LOZA-404466 format. One record per residue (C-alpha): residue number from 1; residue in one letter; y, z, x. Coordinates in Angstrom, 1 decimal, always signed. Layout:
BEGIN
nr NUM | rest A | yy Y | zz Z | xx X $
...
***
This chain:
BEGIN
nr 1 | rest M | yy +175.9 | zz +122.7 | xx +63.9 $
nr 2 | rest T | yy +176.6 | zz +125.5 | xx +61.1 $
nr 3 | rest Q | yy +176.6 | zz +128.7 | xx +63.4 $
nr 4 | rest P | yy +176.0 | zz +132.1 | xx +61.0 $
nr 5 | rest R | yy +179.2 | zz +134.0 | xx +61.2 $
nr 6 | rest A | yy +179.4 | zz +137.4 | xx +61.9 $
nr 7 | rest A | yy +182.1 | zz +140.0 | xx +63.8 $
nr 8 | rest Q | yy +179.2 | zz +141.2 | xx +66.0 $
nr 9 | rest P | yy +176.5 | zz +139.2 | xx +66.5 $
nr 10 | rest F | yy +173.1 | zz +140.9 | xx +67.5 $
nr 11 | rest I | yy +171.6 | zz +138.1 | xx +69.2 $
nr 12 | rest T | yy +173.6 | zz +135.5 | xx +71.4 $
nr 13 | rest M | yy +172.6 | zz +132.4 | xx +73.8 $
nr 14 | rest S | yy +175.2 | zz +130.4 | xx +75.5 $
nr 15 | rest E | yy +173.8 | zz +127.3 | xx +77.3 $
nr 16 | rest V | yy +170.5 | zz +128.9 | xx +78.4 $
nr 17 | rest T | yy +168.1 | zz +126.9 | xx +80.2 $
nr 18 | rest H | yy +164.9 | zz +127.4 | xx +82.0 $
nr 19 | rest E | yy +162.4 | zz +125.0 | xx +82.9 $
nr 20 | rest F | yy +159.2 | zz +125.6 | xx +84.1 $
nr 21 | rest T | yy +158.3 | zz +121.4 | xx +85.4 $
nr 22 | rest K | yy +160.3 | zz +119.0 | xx +84.9 $
nr 23 | rest D | yy +160.9 | zz +118.1 | xx +81.6 $
nr 24 | rest V | yy +159.1 | zz +121.0 | xx +80.4 $
nr 25 | rest G | yy +161.0 | zz +124.2 | xx +79.3 $
nr 26 | rest V | yy +164.3 | zz +125.0 | xx +77.1 $
nr 27 | rest Y | yy +167.4 | zz +123.2 | xx +77.2 $
nr 28 | rest D | yy +171.2 | zz +124.4 | xx +77.2 $
nr 29 | rest L | yy +170.2 | zz +126.8 | xx +74.0 $
nr 30 | rest S | yy +173.2 | zz +128.0 | xx +72.2 $
nr 31 | rest F | yy +173.6 | zz +130.0 | xx +69.1 $
nr 32 | rest S | yy +174.1 | zz +133.2 | xx +67.4 $
nr 33 | rest I | yy +172.7 | zz +135.4 | xx +64.8 $
nr 34 | rest P | yy +174.2 | zz +138.3 | xx +63.0 $
nr 35 | rest A | yy +173.1 | zz +141.4 | xx +61.6 $
nr 36 | rest G | yy +170.8 | zz +141.5 | xx +58.5 $
nr 37 | rest V | yy +169.3 | zz +138.2 | xx +58.6 $
nr 38 | rest I | yy +166.2 | zz +136.4 | xx +58.6 $
nr 39 | rest F | yy +166.6 | zz +133.5 | xx +61.0 $
nr 40 | rest G | yy +163.5 | zz +130.9 | xx +61.3 $
nr 41 | rest L | yy +162.9 | zz +128.8 | xx +64.4 $
nr 42 | rest I | yy +160.5 | zz +126.0 | xx +63.7 $
nr 43 | rest G | yy +159.6 | zz +122.4 | xx +65.2 $
nr 44 | rest P | yy +156.5 | zz +121.0 | xx +66.9 $
nr 45 | rest S | yy +153.8 | zz +122.4 | xx +68.9 $
nr 46 | rest G | yy +155.3 | zz +122.5 | xx +72.7 $
nr 47 | rest C | yy +158.8 | zz +122.6 | xx +71.8 $
nr 48 | rest G | yy +159.8 | zz +125.7 | xx +73.0 $
nr 49 | rest K | yy +159.8 | zz +128.4 | xx +70.2 $
nr 50 | rest T | yy +157.7 | zz +130.6 | xx +72.2 $
nr 51 | rest T | yy +159.7 | zz +130.4 | xx +75.5 $
nr 52 | rest T | yy +162.6 | zz +131.1 | xx +73.5 $
nr 53 | rest V | yy +161.2 | zz +134.1 | xx +72.1 $
nr 54 | rest R | yy +160.2 | zz +135.2 | xx +75.7 $
nr 55 | rest L | yy +163.7 | zz +134.8 | xx +76.8 $
nr 56 | rest L | yy +165.3 | zz +137.2 | xx +73.9 $
nr 57 | rest T | yy +162.9 | zz +139.6 | xx +74.7 $
nr 58 | rest G | yy +163.1 | zz +139.8 | xx +78.2 $
nr 59 | rest V | yy +160.3 | zz +138.8 | xx +79.2 $
nr 60 | rest L | yy +161.6 | zz +135.5 | xx +80.9 $
nr 61 | rest K | yy +164.8 | zz +135.2 | xx +82.6 $
nr 62 | rest P | yy +167.1 | zz +132.2 | xx +82.1 $
nr 63 | rest Q | yy +167.6 | zz +130.3 | xx +85.3 $
nr 64 | rest R | yy +171.2 | zz +129.4 | xx +83.5 $
nr 65 | rest G | yy +173.3 | zz +130.6 | xx +81.1 $
nr 66 | rest T | yy +173.4 | zz +133.7 | xx +79.4 $
nr 67 | rest I | yy +171.8 | zz +136.2 | xx +76.8 $
nr 68 | rest N | yy +172.7 | zz +139.2 | xx +74.6 $
nr 69 | rest V | yy +170.8 | zz +141.0 | xx +72.6 $
nr 70 | rest L | yy +172.8 | zz +144.2 | xx +71.1 $
nr 71 | rest G | yy +174.7 | zz +144.3 | xx +73.7 $
nr 72 | rest D | yy +172.5 | zz +144.0 | xx +76.6 $
nr 73 | rest A | yy +170.9 | zz +141.1 | xx +79.1 $
nr 74 | rest P | yy +167.0 | zz +140.9 | xx +77.6 $
nr 75 | rest H | yy +165.6 | zz +141.2 | xx +81.3 $
nr 76 | rest K | yy +167.5 | zz +144.1 | xx +82.2 $
nr 77 | rest F | yy +167.1 | zz +146.0 | xx +78.4 $
nr 78 | rest H | yy +168.3 | zz +149.6 | xx +79.0 $
nr 79 | rest T | yy +165.0 | zz +152.1 | xx +77.5 $
nr 80 | rest R | yy +167.3 | zz +152.8 | xx +74.1 $
nr 81 | rest T | yy +167.7 | zz +148.9 | xx +73.4 $
nr 82 | rest R | yy +164.1 | zz +148.5 | xx +74.0 $
nr 83 | rest E | yy +163.4 | zz +151.1 | xx +71.3 $
nr 84 | rest R | yy +165.4 | zz +149.2 | xx +68.7 $
nr 85 | rest I | yy +163.1 | zz +145.7 | xx +69.0 $
nr 86 | rest G | yy +159.9 | zz +145.5 | xx +67.9 $
nr 87 | rest Y | yy +157.7 | zz +142.1 | xx +69.3 $
nr 88 | rest M | yy +155.1 | zz +140.9 | xx +67.8 $
nr 89 | rest P | yy +153.6 | zz +137.9 | xx +70.4 $
nr 90 | rest Q | yy +151.7 | zz +134.7 | xx +69.6 $
nr 91 | rest Q | yy +148.5 | zz +135.8 | xx +70.9 $
nr 92 | rest F | yy +146.7 | zz +139.4 | xx +70.3 $
nr 93 | rest V | yy +147.4 | zz +141.5 | xx +72.6 $
nr 94 | rest L | yy +146.2 | zz +144.9 | xx +71.8 $
nr 95 | rest Y | yy +142.6 | zz +146.8 | xx +73.0 $
nr 96 | rest P | yy +139.8 | zz +145.2 | xx +71.7 $
nr 97 | rest N | yy +137.6 | zz +148.3 | xx +72.6 $
nr 98 | rest L | yy +139.7 | zz +150.6 | xx +70.1 $
nr 99 | rest T | yy +139.9 | zz +150.8 | xx +66.3 $
nr 100 | rest V | yy +142.8 | zz +150.0 | xx +64.6 $
nr 101 | rest I | yy +144.2 | zz +153.4 | xx +63.8 $
nr 102 | rest E | yy +143.6 | zz +154.3 | xx +67.8 $
nr 103 | rest N | yy +145.6 | zz +150.9 | xx +68.5 $
nr 104 | rest M | yy +148.4 | zz +152.2 | xx +66.4 $
nr 105 | rest N | yy +148.5 | zz +155.5 | xx +67.6 $
nr 106 | rest F | yy +148.5 | zz +154.1 | xx +71.1 $
nr 107 | rest V | yy +151.6 | zz +151.6 | xx +70.2 $
nr 108 | rest A | yy +153.7 | zz +154.9 | xx +68.7 $
nr 109 | rest S | yy +153.1 | zz +156.8 | xx +71.4 $
nr 110 | rest L | yy +154.5 | zz +154.1 | xx +73.8 $
nr 111 | rest Y | yy +157.8 | zz +154.5 | xx +71.7 $
nr 112 | rest G | yy +157.3 | zz +158.6 | xx +72.4 $
nr 113 | rest I | yy +156.9 | zz +158.8 | xx +68.2 $
nr 114 | rest G | yy +154.7 | zz +162.4 | xx +68.0 $
nr 115 | rest W | yy +152.0 | zz +163.2 | xx +65.8 $
nr 116 | rest L | yy +154.3 | zz +164.1 | xx +63.0 $
nr 117 | rest G | yy +155.6 | zz +160.8 | xx +63.0 $
nr 118 | rest R | yy +152.7 | zz +158.8 | xx +63.2 $
nr 119 | rest R | yy +151.2 | zz +160.6 | xx +60.1 $
nr 120 | rest K | yy +154.3 | zz +159.2 | xx +58.1 $
nr 121 | rest A | yy +154.3 | zz +155.7 | xx +59.6 $
nr 122 | rest I | yy +151.3 | zz +154.4 | xx +60.3 $
nr 123 | rest P | yy +149.3 | zz +154.6 | xx +56.9 $
nr 124 | rest P | yy +152.1 | zz +152.6 | xx +54.7 $
nr 125 | rest L | yy +151.8 | zz +149.9 | xx +57.6 $
nr 126 | rest L | yy +148.0 | zz +150.0 | xx +57.0 $
nr 127 | rest D | yy +148.5 | zz +149.5 | xx +53.6 $
nr 128 | rest F | yy +151.1 | zz +146.5 | xx +53.7 $
nr 129 | rest V | yy +148.8 | zz +144.9 | xx +56.1 $
nr 130 | rest E | yy +145.3 | zz +145.7 | xx +53.8 $
nr 131 | rest L | yy +143.7 | zz +147.3 | xx +57.1 $
nr 132 | rest R | yy +143.4 | zz +150.9 | xx +55.5 $
nr 133 | rest D | yy +139.7 | zz +150.5 | xx +55.1 $
nr 134 | rest A | yy +139.2 | zz +149.1 | xx +58.5 $
nr 135 | rest R | yy +141.0 | zz +152.0 | xx +60.1 $
nr 136 | rest H | yy +137.7 | zz +152.6 | xx +61.9 $
nr 137 | rest R | yy +136.7 | zz +149.5 | xx +62.9 $
nr 138 | rest L | yy +137.1 | zz +148.1 | xx +66.6 $
nr 139 | rest S | yy +139.8 | zz +145.4 | xx +66.8 $
nr 140 | rest S | yy +137.5 | zz +143.3 | xx +68.5 $
nr 141 | rest K | yy +135.1 | zz +143.2 | xx +65.3 $
nr 142 | rest L | yy +138.2 | zz +142.5 | xx +63.0 $
nr 143 | rest S | yy +139.0 | zz +138.5 | xx +62.4 $
nr 144 | rest G | yy +141.4 | zz +136.5 | xx +63.9 $
nr 145 | rest G | yy +143.8 | zz +136.9 | xx +60.7 $
nr 146 | rest M | yy +143.1 | zz +140.7 | xx +60.6 $
nr 147 | rest Q | yy +143.9 | zz +140.9 | xx +64.3 $
nr 148 | rest R | yy +147.0 | zz +139.3 | xx +63.3 $
nr 149 | rest R | yy +147.6 | zz +142.0 | xx +60.6 $
nr 150 | rest L | yy +147.1 | zz +144.5 | xx +63.3 $
nr 151 | rest E | yy +149.8 | zz +143.2 | xx +65.6 $
nr 152 | rest L | yy +152.4 | zz +143.0 | xx +62.6 $
nr 153 | rest A | yy +151.8 | zz +146.4 | xx +61.6 $
nr 154 | rest G | yy +152.3 | zz +147.8 | xx +65.2 $
nr 155 | rest S | yy +155.6 | zz +145.7 | xx +65.7 $
nr 156 | rest L | yy +156.9 | zz +147.6 | xx +62.9 $
nr 157 | rest V | yy +155.9 | zz +151.0 | xx +63.6 $
nr 158 | rest N | yy +158.8 | zz +152.1 | xx +65.4 $
nr 159 | rest N | yy +161.1 | zz +151.0 | xx +62.6 $
nr 160 | rest P | yy +163.0 | zz +148.3 | xx +64.6 $
nr 161 | rest T | yy +166.9 | zz +147.4 | xx +64.2 $
nr 162 | rest I | yy +165.3 | zz +143.8 | xx +65.1 $
nr 163 | rest L | yy +161.8 | zz +141.9 | xx +64.7 $
nr 164 | rest F | yy +161.1 | zz +139.2 | xx +67.1 $
nr 165 | rest A | yy +157.8 | zz +137.7 | xx +65.3 $
nr 166 | rest D | yy +156.0 | zz +134.8 | xx +67.3 $
nr 167 | rest E | yy +153.6 | zz +132.8 | xx +64.3 $
nr 168 | rest P | yy +153.8 | zz +136.1 | xx +62.3 $
nr 169 | rest T | yy +151.4 | zz +134.6 | xx +59.5 $
nr 170 | rest A | yy +148.9 | zz +132.3 | xx +61.7 $
nr 171 | rest G | yy +145.8 | zz +132.5 | xx +60.9 $
nr 172 | rest I | yy +146.2 | zz +134.7 | xx +57.7 $
nr 173 | rest D | yy +145.9 | zz +133.6 | xx +54.0 $
nr 174 | rest P | yy +148.2 | zz +132.5 | xx +51.8 $
nr 175 | rest V | yy +148.4 | zz +135.1 | xx +49.6 $
nr 176 | rest L | yy +149.4 | zz +137.8 | xx +52.5 $
nr 177 | rest R | yy +151.3 | zz +135.1 | xx +54.0 $
nr 178 | rest A | yy +153.7 | zz +135.6 | xx +51.1 $
nr 179 | rest K | yy +153.1 | zz +139.5 | xx +51.2 $
nr 180 | rest V | yy +154.6 | zz +139.3 | xx +55.0 $
nr 181 | rest W | yy +157.9 | zz +137.3 | xx +54.0 $
nr 182 | rest E | yy +158.3 | zz +139.9 | xx +51.0 $
nr 183 | rest Q | yy +158.3 | zz +142.6 | xx +53.3 $
nr 184 | rest F | yy +160.5 | zz +140.5 | xx +56.3 $
nr 185 | rest R | yy +163.2 | zz +140.1 | xx +53.2 $
nr 186 | rest R | yy +162.8 | zz +143.9 | xx +52.5 $
nr 187 | rest L | yy +163.6 | zz +144.8 | xx +56.0 $
nr 188 | rest R | yy +166.3 | zz +142.4 | xx +56.0 $
nr 189 | rest D | yy +167.9 | zz +144.0 | xx +52.7 $
nr 190 | rest Q | yy +168.0 | zz +147.4 | xx +54.6 $
nr 191 | rest G | yy +169.8 | zz +145.6 | xx +57.2 $
nr 192 | rest R | yy +167.2 | zz +144.5 | xx +59.8 $
nr 193 | rest T | yy +167.3 | zz +141.5 | xx +61.9 $
nr 194 | rest L | yy +164.6 | zz +139.2 | xx +62.2 $
nr 195 | rest F | yy +164.1 | zz +136.4 | xx +64.4 $
nr 196 | rest V | yy +160.6 | zz +134.6 | xx +63.0 $
nr 197 | rest T | yy +158.8 | zz +131.4 | xx +64.6 $
nr 198 | rest T | yy +156.4 | zz +129.5 | xx +62.2 $
nr 199 | rest Q | yy +154.4 | zz +126.9 | xx +62.5 $
nr 200 | rest Y | yy +154.2 | zz +126.5 | xx +58.6 $
nr 201 | rest V | yy +157.5 | zz +124.5 | xx +58.3 $
nr 202 | rest G | yy +157.4 | zz +125.5 | xx +54.5 $
nr 203 | rest E | yy +158.6 | zz +129.1 | xx +55.3 $
nr 204 | rest A | yy +161.8 | zz +127.9 | xx +56.2 $
nr 205 | rest A | yy +162.6 | zz +127.9 | xx +52.6 $
nr 206 | rest Y | yy +162.3 | zz +132.0 | xx +53.1 $
nr 207 | rest C | yy +164.8 | zz +132.2 | xx +55.8 $
nr 208 | rest D | yy +168.8 | zz +132.3 | xx +55.6 $
nr 209 | rest Y | yy +169.0 | zz +130.7 | xx +58.9 $
nr 210 | rest V | yy +167.0 | zz +128.3 | xx +60.5 $
nr 211 | rest G | yy +167.1 | zz +126.3 | xx +63.9 $
nr 212 | rest V | yy +164.9 | zz +122.9 | xx +64.4 $
nr 213 | rest M | yy +163.8 | zz +122.6 | xx +68.0 $
nr 214 | rest H | yy +162.5 | zz +119.4 | xx +69.4 $
nr 215 | rest A | yy +161.6 | zz +118.5 | xx +73.3 $
nr 216 | rest G | yy +163.3 | zz +122.3 | xx +74.5 $
nr 217 | rest R | yy +166.5 | zz +121.8 | xx +72.7 $
nr 218 | rest L | yy +167.6 | zz +123.3 | xx +69.8 $
nr 219 | rest I | yy +168.4 | zz +120.1 | xx +67.6 $
nr 220 | rest H | yy +169.9 | zz +122.1 | xx +64.0 $
nr 221 | rest M | yy +171.0 | zz +125.5 | xx +62.8 $
nr 222 | rest D | yy +171.8 | zz +126.0 | xx +59.4 $
nr 223 | rest T | yy +171.0 | zz +127.3 | xx +56.0 $
nr 224 | rest P | yy +167.8 | zz +126.2 | xx +54.5 $
nr 225 | rest E | yy +169.9 | zz +123.6 | xx +52.2 $
nr 226 | rest G | yy +172.1 | zz +122.8 | xx +55.0 $
nr 227 | rest L | yy +169.1 | zz +121.1 | xx +56.6 $
nr 228 | rest R | yy +168.0 | zz +119.6 | xx +53.3 $
nr 229 | rest K | yy +171.1 | zz +117.9 | xx +53.1 $
nr 230 | rest R | yy +171.5 | zz +116.7 | xx +56.6 $
nr 231 | rest A | yy +167.7 | zz +115.1 | xx +56.3 $
nr 232 | rest M | yy +168.5 | zz +113.8 | xx +53.2 $
nr 233 | rest G | yy +172.0 | zz +112.2 | xx +53.8 $
nr 234 | rest G | yy +173.3 | zz +114.7 | xx +51.0 $
nr 235 | rest D | yy +172.2 | zz +115.7 | xx +47.5 $
nr 236 | rest V | yy +169.2 | zz +113.9 | xx +45.8 $
nr 237 | rest I | yy +169.2 | zz +113.4 | xx +42.0 $
nr 238 | rest V | yy +166.0 | zz +112.5 | xx +40.0 $
nr 239 | rest L | yy +166.7 | zz +110.3 | xx +37.1 $
nr 240 | rest D | yy +163.7 | zz +109.2 | xx +35.1 $
nr 241 | rest V | yy +164.7 | zz +106.3 | xx +32.1 $
nr 242 | rest D | yy +162.8 | zz +104.4 | xx +30.1 $
nr 243 | rest Q | yy +161.1 | zz +101.5 | xx +32.4 $
nr 244 | rest A | yy +162.9 | zz +98.8 | xx +30.6 $
nr 245 | rest H | yy +166.1 | zz +99.7 | xx +31.8 $
nr 246 | rest A | yy +165.3 | zz +101.1 | xx +34.9 $
nr 247 | rest L | yy +166.5 | zz +97.8 | xx +37.4 $
nr 248 | rest D | yy +169.8 | zz +97.7 | xx +35.0 $
nr 249 | rest V | yy +170.3 | zz +101.5 | xx +35.7 $
nr 250 | rest A | yy +169.5 | zz +101.1 | xx +39.6 $
nr 251 | rest Q | yy +172.2 | zz +98.4 | xx +39.8 $
nr 252 | rest I | yy +174.7 | zz +100.2 | xx +37.8 $
nr 253 | rest L | yy +174.6 | zz +103.4 | xx +40.0 $
nr 254 | rest L | yy +174.4 | zz +101.3 | xx +43.3 $
nr 255 | rest R | yy +178.1 | zz +99.9 | xx +42.4 $
nr 256 | rest Q | yy +179.3 | zz +103.4 | xx +42.1 $
nr 257 | rest S | yy +181.8 | zz +104.8 | xx +45.1 $
nr 258 | rest I | yy +179.9 | zz +108.2 | xx +44.8 $
nr 259 | rest V | yy +176.4 | zz +107.0 | xx +45.4 $
nr 260 | rest Q | yy +175.2 | zz +106.6 | xx +48.6 $
nr 261 | rest D | yy +171.6 | zz +105.0 | xx +47.9 $
nr 262 | rest V | yy +169.1 | zz +104.4 | xx +45.2 $
nr 263 | rest S | yy +165.3 | zz +104.3 | xx +45.9 $
nr 264 | rest R | yy +162.9 | zz +103.5 | xx +42.7 $
nr 265 | rest S | yy +159.5 | zz +105.6 | xx +42.3 $
nr 266 | rest R | yy +156.6 | zz +103.3 | xx +43.2 $
nr 267 | rest S | yy +154.4 | zz +105.4 | xx +41.3 $
nr 268 | rest K | yy +156.7 | zz +105.8 | xx +38.4 $
nr 269 | rest P | yy +158.6 | zz +102.9 | xx +37.5 $
nr 270 | rest G | yy +161.4 | zz +104.5 | xx +35.5 $
nr 271 | rest E | yy +162.0 | zz +107.2 | xx +38.2 $
nr 272 | rest M | yy +164.5 | zz +106.9 | xx +41.0 $
nr 273 | rest Y | yy +166.4 | zz +109.1 | xx +43.2 $
nr 274 | rest V | yy +169.9 | zz +109.0 | xx +44.0 $
nr 275 | rest Y | yy +171.5 | zz +110.1 | xx +46.9 $
nr 276 | rest V | yy +175.0 | zz +111.9 | xx +46.6 $
nr 277 | rest D | yy +177.2 | zz +114.3 | xx +48.1 $
nr 278 | rest D | yy +176.9 | zz +116.9 | xx +45.5 $
nr 279 | rest A | yy +174.7 | zz +117.1 | xx +42.9 $
nr 280 | rest A | yy +176.2 | zz +119.8 | xx +41.1 $
nr 281 | rest T | yy +179.4 | zz +117.8 | xx +40.1 $
nr 282 | rest Q | yy +177.7 | zz +114.6 | xx +40.3 $
nr 283 | rest L | yy +175.2 | zz +114.4 | xx +38.0 $
nr 284 | rest P | yy +177.3 | zz +115.0 | xx +34.7 $
nr 285 | rest M | yy +179.2 | zz +111.8 | xx +35.8 $
nr 286 | rest L | yy +176.3 | zz +109.6 | xx +36.7 $
nr 287 | rest L | yy +175.0 | zz +110.5 | xx +33.4 $
nr 288 | rest D | yy +178.3 | zz +109.8 | xx +31.7 $
nr 289 | rest I | yy +178.4 | zz +106.1 | xx +33.6 $
nr 290 | rest V | yy +174.7 | zz +105.7 | xx +32.6 $
nr 291 | rest R | yy +175.5 | zz +106.3 | xx +29.6 $
nr 292 | rest E | yy +178.4 | zz +104.0 | xx +29.0 $
nr 293 | rest N | yy +177.0 | zz +101.0 | xx +30.6 $
nr 294 | rest S | yy +173.4 | zz +100.8 | xx +29.6 $
nr 295 | rest Q | yy +170.8 | zz +101.1 | xx +26.5 $
nr 296 | rest A | yy +168.6 | zz +102.9 | xx +28.5 $
nr 297 | rest T | yy +167.0 | zz +106.7 | xx +27.5 $
nr 298 | rest V | yy +167.7 | zz +109.3 | xx +30.0 $
nr 299 | rest Q | yy +164.0 | zz +111.1 | xx +30.0 $
nr 300 | rest K | yy +164.9 | zz +113.7 | xx +33.0 $
nr 301 | rest A | yy +168.0 | zz +114.3 | xx +35.3 $
nr 302 | rest E | yy +168.0 | zz +116.6 | xx +37.6 $
nr 303 | rest E | yy +168.6 | zz +117.9 | xx +41.1 $
nr 304 | rest F | yy +165.8 | zz +117.2 | xx +43.6 $
nr 305 | rest N | yy +164.9 | zz +119.5 | xx +46.2 $
nr 306 | rest P | yy +162.5 | zz +117.8 | xx +48.5 $
nr 307 | rest P | yy +159.4 | zz +120.3 | xx +50.1 $
nr 308 | rest F | yy +160.5 | zz +121.7 | xx +53.5 $
nr 309 | rest D | yy +157.2 | zz +119.7 | xx +55.1 $
nr 310 | rest D | yy +159.4 | zz +116.5 | xx +54.1 $
nr 311 | rest V | yy +162.9 | zz +117.8 | xx +55.3 $
nr 312 | rest F | yy +161.4 | zz +118.4 | xx +58.4 $
nr 313 | rest V | yy +159.5 | zz +115.4 | xx +59.2 $
nr 314 | rest R | yy +163.1 | zz +113.1 | xx +58.3 $
nr 315 | rest L | yy +164.5 | zz +115.7 | xx +61.1 $
nr 316 | rest M | yy +162.2 | zz +114.8 | xx +63.6 $
nr 317 | rest E | yy +162.2 | zz +111.0 | xx +62.7 $
nr 318 | rest Q | yy +166.2 | zz +111.2 | xx +63.1 $
nr 319 | rest A | yy +165.3 | zz +113.1 | xx +66.5 $
nr 320 | rest G | yy +163.6 | zz +110.5 | xx +67.8 $
nr 321 | rest E | yy +165.6 | zz +107.8 | xx +66.5 $
nr 322 | rest S | yy +168.8 | zz +109.5 | xx +68.3 $
nr 323 | rest N | yy +166.7 | zz +109.9 | xx +71.6 $
nr 324 | rest A | yy +165.4 | zz +106.2 | xx +71.7 $
nr 325 | rest E | yy +169.5 | zz +105.1 | xx +71.2 $
nr 326 | rest T | yy +170.6 | zz +107.4 | xx +74.1 $
nr 327 | rest V | yy +167.5 | zz +105.7 | xx +76.2 $
nr 328 | rest H | yy +168.9 | zz +101.9 | xx +75.4 $
***
């Protein structure tokens, strides 16, 4: 499991367990996250993502293990540490009988932000989440997606050093989701650290590091590219040749020591997927081998990056197979 490298991690968990009932909870979580990165936590519903966020923000106390966030144990945060943290919970927790602007002013007041500071901070945030025109509307009258956008704006009002965002893009349209991730990247580029859980597996590609949870355990932690390699067993090259020579090419490639496997496409007879350790260096070598040993016409040859949905499915399948082997 690849861990982000940093001299001083902003977030650490060491062998943390918090169990609600038998087989329901999180177990032996260990990882560290440095400053200035976006860390995404993905996994199926009920796998422990929200519990992990609640442990990191001090809502829950670990039954075993240790947690450190900005130098403090979360369940004993100093006030100055809390002021450096933004938290966007999964459920809407602001006041339904207050307007958008009243809710924003209320959240800002909790951080001790004065009137002048609010006038400077709140309008840009409402512009970002596209709620300026709805600023006088009761939050109870907002759609679910608009409520999520209001929660996001509230979590950023104190300009946090670390932002914990639990399902921040749930219930909002794809265009706004892209804008949210654009803002996340800007915050990251300013040196802030973001810990994001998401139900949209494809969003893992926007993160610097990704943790994959399964049944309350962190089964993988790596860069998005590292997870792709782990799921696919290495790099994948997509090679398209004329149909008449496709079988010959596949057999030639299978005989090469640098090729782990070759699978042919069912929908495109001349297309095949070639599994190797390092596509960047081995693709030119394979092209030379094909040209020297066959009469095939190569129509396409490039590295294949499978969508993260496919990567996630493979990782979950591998986790299930591993568990089955352990049981047997």
